[in-house]
C-alpha positions in Angstrom: -174.6 266.6 46.3 -174.1 269.9 48.0 -172.9 273.2 46.3 -172.2 276.6 47.9 -173.8 279.5 46.0 -172.2 282.9 46.4 -172.5 286.1 44.4 -171.1 289.6 44.8 -174.6 290.9 43.8 -175.9 290.1 47.3 -174.4 290.9 50.7 -171.5 288.7 51.8 -172.2 286.4 54.7 -171.1 288.1 57.9 -170.7 285.0 59.9 -170.0 281.2 59.5 -172.7 280.6 56.9 -173.2 280.7 53.1 -175.4 283.0 51.1 -177.1 279.8 49.9 -176.6 276.0 49.6 -177.9 273.9 46.8 -178.5 270.3 47.6 -180.1 267.8 45.2 -181.9 270.5 43.2 -183.1 272.4 46.3 -181.7 275.8 47.0 -181.7 277.0 50.6 -181.1 280.8 50.8 -179.9 282.3 54.1 -181.9 285.2 55.5 -181.3 288.3 53.4 -181.3 291.7 55.1 -181.7 294.9 53.1 -178.0 295.7 52.6 -177.1 297.1 49.2 -174.2 294.8 48.1 -172.6 297.7 46.0 -172.1 300.2 48.8 -173.3 298.6 52.1 -176.1 301.1 52.6 -179.4 300.2 54.2 -182.6 302.0 53.0 -184.8 303.6 55.5 -188.4 302.5 54.9 -190.0 299.1 55.2 -191.0 299.3 51.5 -187.4 300.0 50.4 -186.0 297.5 52.8 -188.3 294.7 51.6 -187.4 295.5 48.0 -183.7 295.4 48.7 -184.0 292.1 50.7 -186.0 290.5 47.8 -183.5 291.9 45.2 -180.7 290.2 47.3 -182.7 286.9 47.2 -183.1 287.4 43.4 -179.4 287.8 42.9 -178.7 284.5 44.7 -181.5 282.8 42.8 -179.9 284.0 39.5 -176.5 282.8 40.5 -178.0 279.3 41.1 -179.7 279.4 37.7 -183.2 280.0 39.1 -185.7 282.9 39.6 -188.6 283.8 41.8 -190.8 281.2 40.1 -188.6 278.5 41.6 -189.3 279.6 45.2 -191.5 277.2 47.1 -191.2 278.6 50.7 -190.2 281.9 52.3 -189.9 283.1 55.9 -190.2 286.8 56.6 -189.0 288.3 59.8 -190.3 291.7 60.8 -189.1 293.9 63.7 -192.7 295.3 63.8 -195.7 293.3 62.6 -197.4 296.7 61.9 -195.2 296.8 58.8 -196.9 293.6 57.4 -199.2 295.3 54.9 -196.5 297.5 53.4 -194.1 294.5 53.2 -196.8 292.3 51.7 -197.5 294.8 48.9 -193.8 294.8 47.8 -193.5 291.1 48.3 -196.5 290.6 45.8 -194.5 292.5 43.1 -191.8 289.8 43.2 -194.1 286.7 43.4 -196.6 287.1 40.6 -197.3 283.6 39.5 -197.9 280.7 41.9 -197.2 282.1 45.3 -194.7 280.2 47.6 -195.7 279.0 51.0 -194.8 281.6 53.6 -194.4 282.2 57.3 -194.1 285.7 58.8 -193.1 286.6 62.3 -192.4 289.6 64.4 -189.1 289.3 66.2 -187.4 291.2 69.0 -184.5 292.5 66.8 -182.8 291.9 63.5 -179.1 292.4 62.5 -177.9 296.0 62.0 -181.3 297.2 63.3 -183.0 296.5 60.0 -186.8 296.2 59.7 -187.0 292.9 57.6 -185.1 289.7 56.8 -186.3 287.2 54.2 -185.1 283.6 53.7 -186.2 281.3 50.9 -186.2 277.8 49.6 -186.3 277.1 45.9 -186.4 274.0 43.7 -185.4 273.4 40.1 
């Protein structure tokens, strides 16, 4: 069974995709960029952008009846791998128990010129 997950507490999808899809107890969260869903603003620093991206992931998790403890895998995309340590410090604030598996890549560019995008997979 497949269910679309959508919340006004995370940025709306800006293309032909969903914020998240839950299928058979697994939640697939689309990459979240650091857009504040209340006013569309984007913070400036990698620390602030990582926090906003992870808050957006959290809003989607909550809508699906889950939280960060349910996350089993994330992918972090950075426009500059030199931001890894600062991103990692904020990331550790959100994942305090058993840590999910993770991949982290530097990419050529991200939507809206942001510094970070984070996608996640969670299970009930």
